[in-house]
C-alpha positions, 0 to 999 in steps of 0.5 A: 690142440693135438690131444683129441686126435687119438680119441678120434682115431680110436672111435674110427677104429671101433666103427671099423669092427662093428660088423665083426661084433654084430656077426659075432653076436648073431653067432653067440645067440644062435649057438646059445640056443642050440646049446640048450635046445639039444639037451631038452630035445634029447630028453623028449627023445629018451636019450640018457645023460651019458649020450648027451655027455658024448655029444657035448664032449664031441663039441669041445673036441671039435673046438680044439681041432678047429682052434689048432687047424684053422690057420691053414685055411686063413692062409689059403682063402683069407678071413672073409671066405673062411668066416663065411664058409665056417658060419654056413657049415655051422648053420647047416649042422644045426638043421642036420640035427633037427632031421637026424635025431640020434646020439651018434649023429648029433655027436658027429655033427656037434663035432663039426659045429665045434670046429666051426665055432673055434674057427670063427673065433680065430678069424674074429680075434685075428681081425680084432687084433689087427684093428686094435690100438692102445686107445681102444683095446680095452673097450674092444676086449670088454665088448668082446666078452660081453657079446660072448656071454650076453649072446649065449644067455639071450640064446638060451632064453630063446628056447621059450619062444617055441617047442623044443620037440619041433623043428622051429627052434632049430631053424631059428638057430640056423637062421641066426648063425647064417645071419652072422655072414651078412655084416662080415661079408658086407663090411668095408673093413680090410682083412688083416695079415696073419700073425706068426705062430708061436707056442710054448710046450705044456711041459715047459709051462708045468715046470715053470708054474705047475699050479696054473697048469693043474688049476686051468685044467680043473677050472676048465673042467668045471666051467665047461660042465657048467656051460654045456651040461647045465641043461642036461642036469635040468632035464634030469631033474624034471625041470620045465623048459622055462625053468631050465632056461632060467637055470642055465642063463643064471649061471651065464649071467653070474659069470660076469658079476664078480669078474672084476671085483674078484680080479681086483682082489687077486691083484691087491693080495697074494693071488694064490690065497685069493684063488684058494678062497674063491675055489673053497666058496665055489666048492661049498656052493656046488655042495649046496646045489647037490643037496637041493631038490629040483623043484626048489627055486633056490637052485637058480640062485645057487647057480647064479652064485656058483657062476659068479665065483667059479668063472673068474677062476680062469682069468685068475689062474692065467694071471697066476701063470703070467706071474711066473712066465717071463714077459717075452714068453707070455704070448707063446704061453697063451697057446699052451693055456688054451690047450690045457683048457681044451683038454679039461673041457673035453674031459668034463661032459663025459665024466659029469654024464657018468656021474649023473648016471651013477648018482642021479642028477645030483651027481652034476653038482657033486662032481663039481664039488669034488673037482673043486675040492681037488683044486683046493687040496692041490693049491694048499699043497703048492702054497707049502712048497713054493713061495708066492710072487710078491704082490707088487710083482703080480701080473694083472688079472684079465676077465677071460673065460675057458676057451677064450682065445689068444686075444684074451690071454695076451692083453696087458694092464690096460684091461683093468684101466681101458681109458689109461691110454687115451692121453697118448698121441699117435695111432701106430701102436701095437695090436692086442698081440703086441707090446701090451705084455711089457706092462707086466714086467 
């Protein structure tokens, strides 16, 4: 008679985080709109690809600063006030971009937006970590990733409801970001205690598993360029606003299509071989994209497939790292993975922008192809100098993306089987940062 108790507790816990998810959804839609709006407005203002590369790189630099520094604010004023302050500042930043239209000012403001976006994610993930149990953590992560990608796609499509040359879309983005404050501040959910910080130096991670470090850097480079410079590519190719929205949202939608199928393959077969095959396919798709004219609708199809193959690489490479890192160090290594990813993200927009300036718009896809070819070459080399971990000892794949926080890096096998814990009784299980990693061993 006591078996249904965990299910009721899990449902109650999920109801307790609905406000967090609603606030996160508003943020992602507003940020997704801003991400596509800036490049389209920049084209009408005569900004070049290099200028927009600087703007996008500034955002990723701000994201890195925010991810590392926000814990001090949390310890000083708490989760609710930190969330409200960061969302309000991000909303204000959007309006400043509508009034002051210069590359340097946009870079400075987008740097601040990056700090705010990273800080909000840290707050949200810390809160979700505190609310999670063994019974609901799989569903919480699934909803989190769906909102992250779905909100971005919806925001990019919203660019069609107004004129990018005016201020209305900037106001809409600001309103959406501001609206995120309401459900969070009005929620009755209690705020969590702060987790103790733990880290593993990148140098130590590299000595343990160099393929993961190099792979995460290169993979994040490609993913950041695909998510931030796709609209710049569209404007340089002369696409209409509607076609740009379709092109960029196709890549985001593609990002979720093959996450689980390719992840399952990397769990059932030697992981490096699967990663190598996915990287080769992604490289080929990028080369095809570089050959197609901007007027071809096939570019949308290619970008959909490109996103479907290239975005699962990040989760596969994190799993590859966890294959070699001891279970008790995986939570510490998660911070290192995020740092490596951030470095690749910061580098990407400027390199892509310079490539497009030298080789034309096709340089966008050709740079992707070159970076992925480098990843293929390095992984091929590593397979010759080091034996792979046996399949039965591989850690499970997790459907995460570049710039995902620790909530996505430290989860356990339940991600692949989110209902497996429902038969367990009790509610006093560790959260998302807890003992889930024991399942890796």
